[in-house]
N, C-alpha and C positions, 0 to 999 in steps of 0.2 A: 504494500500500500504506500503510495507516494504522499509524503507530507508536504503541505504547502507552508513553507517556512514564513512567508510574508503574512499569511493568514494567521499563523500561530503568533507571530510577533504582534499583530494588531489585537488579538485576543488578550495577550499579556498586557498591552498598553491600556486596553479598555478596562480590564479588571483592576489594574493598578490605579487608574484614574478614579474609579468609584471608591476604592479602599482609601486612597489618599484623602479624599474629601471626608470620608466617614471616620477614619482613624487618626489622620494626621501623620506627618513624617516620623515623629518620634516613636509612635506605636507600630507603624507599618513594618512588616518583615517580608523578606522574600518568600518565606514559607506561606504567609497569608496569600500572597499573589499566586503561588503555585497551587495552593488548595482551591483558590477561587476560579482558576482556569482549568482545574483538574489535570495538572501536569506534575511530573516529578520535578523537584526543586532544581536538579541538575540541568534540566532542559531550559528552565528560566535563565539560569546562569550562562547557558550557551548564547543567549541573545543579549543579555545585559550582565556585565561582569560584577556589578555591585548595585546596592539599593540606590546610591547616588546617581549612577548612570541611568537607571530605570526612571527615577523621578525626573531627571533632566530631560529624558526623551518624552515623557508624558507632558511636561511643561512646554517643550518646544512644539509638540503636536497641537497642544491646546492653543498656543499663541498663533499657530498657522490657521487654525479654525477661526479664531477670533478675528484675525486680519480679513479672512474671507467674508465672515458675517458682517463686519464693519463696512467692507466694500459694497456688499449687496445693499445695505441700508443707505449708504451715501448715494449710490446710483438711483435709488428709488425716491429720494427726497427732491422735490421740485426746486428747492432752494439749496441743493447740495453745492458746496463750493465755498460757503461762508464758514468761519470758525465755529459759529453756533451750530451749523448743520453737522459739522464734523463731530462736535461733542455729543449731539443728539444721537448720531449713528453709533458712536463709541459706547454710550450708556446703554442703548438698546441691545447692542451685541453682548455687553458684559452681563446684562440681566439674563440673557439666554444661556450663557456659558459660565456657571458658577465657579468652575475651576480656573478658567481664564481670569475671572475677577479676582480670585485669590492670588494668582500669579502677578497680575498687574499691581495689586495692593501690597505685595510682599507680606501676605498674611502669616503672622507668627503662629497663629493657632493651627494652620495647615502645615506650614513648612518648618516650624520649630527650629531645632538645632541646625538644620541644613543651612539656614541663613547665616550662620556663623562659620561655615566652612570656608577656608581660604579658596579663592578663585571659584566660588560657586557660580551657578548659572547667571544669577542676577548681576554679578560683577562682570562676567565675561561677555554676556549677550547684550548688544545694543539693539533695543527695539526701535520703534518709530520715535526718535528723540523729539520731545515737545518743542524745545527751543529751535532746533534745526528746521523742524516743520514750520514753525511760526515765521522764521526768517525767510523760508522759501515762499510762504504765503504773502509775506510783506513785499518781496521782490516781484511777485506776480500781480500785485495791486489788489489783493483780496483783503488786506488789513492796512490800517494807517501807517504811513512811513515813519512817523515820529514815535511810535509805540516802542517801549523797552521790552523786546521779546524775551530777554532773560528773566525779567521780573514776572511777566505774564506766565511764562512756562513754569516758574517756581510755584505760583499760585495754583495753576491748573493741576499740576502734579500732586500738590498737597491736598487737593479736593477729592481726588479719586478714592482714597480710603473712606472719606466721609460719605461720599455718594454711595459706596458699597453698603454702608450701614442701613440704607433704605431698601436694599434688595430683600426679597423673601429668603429666609434661611433655608438652606438645602435640607430637604427631608422634614421640614416643619411646616405646619399649617400657618397661613397668614392670619394674624390677630391684630386687634386694634393697637395702635401705637401712637405715642406722643410725637413721633418723628413725622415730618412731611413725607408724602409719597415720592417715589423716584421720579414720576412724571412731573410733579410740582417742582422738585429741585432742578430737574433738567430744564424745564420751561423757564424758570426764574434765571438760571445761569445763562441760558441761550439768549434771553432778552438783554441781560447785562453785557454779554459779549458783543451782541449786535450793536448796542448803543455805544459801547466803549471802543470797539475795534474797527468798525466799518468806516472806510474813507468817506469824507463829506460828499464826494462825487458818486458814491456807490461802489460796492465791491464788484470786482471782476469775477463773477461766479464760475465761469467756464475755466478761467486760469486757475482759480483756487481748487476746483474739482480735479483738474489735471495734476496739480501738485500732490494732492492727497492720494490719488490713485497710483501715481508713480511711487510714492513712499510706501503704500501698502503692498504694491507688487514686489518692491525690494525686500520688505519685511517677510512676506510669504516665502520668497525664494530662500532667504536666510534660514527661516524656521524649518523648511522642508529639506535642507541639505543633508541632514542625518539620514532621512528616509530614502532619498535618492541614492546616497552612497550604499545603503543596505541593499537596495534592489540591484544595483550594479554588481556588487560583490557576489550576489546569489545567482546571477545569470551565467 
């Protein structure tokens, strides 16, 4: 019987993603993953040499999915191309992908001790850098020329963990909360961004959308490198 190694790897990644959300990095073991996918532990180690390697592969794949979902939402938005539309698309994508939200927020509850590992994924991997993106949007005429992109990037990055607090908790029923809804927060922030960043002559939405789509395409290519290499090695 021929074993589809790529299908087996996907099953390992799927199981590890579910368990990572449920148990967190600190409690997760390779044995848990092997049991979850009904494989001998040694077969899991054939694909991933360590728990860290497995967790990094899960995170990279999730970021690739996140970029794809973000792109879909940006393309579907009639106002896609403004900074506000980009943030709306980002928030919508993160709501649909709880593990991606944990990655973006560097969630200590999920990634625990891994975040303190030297040269961990979050140190090595450059995602869609907020400041470089804002600078590109500025050059394209999608945001005001006099805006301090470094300061705006700092504020937006700091808001991501706060936004994630409004998301429904994975595996938990939605209950009444003193927090505003995700939609309320995103709408309020989008309005602030439109008022604060849009040039007086209006934003060049087509140019802004092109900048973002190029950035997302580059990010997806980077995130999928590990899987393209795996496929090449197995052919």
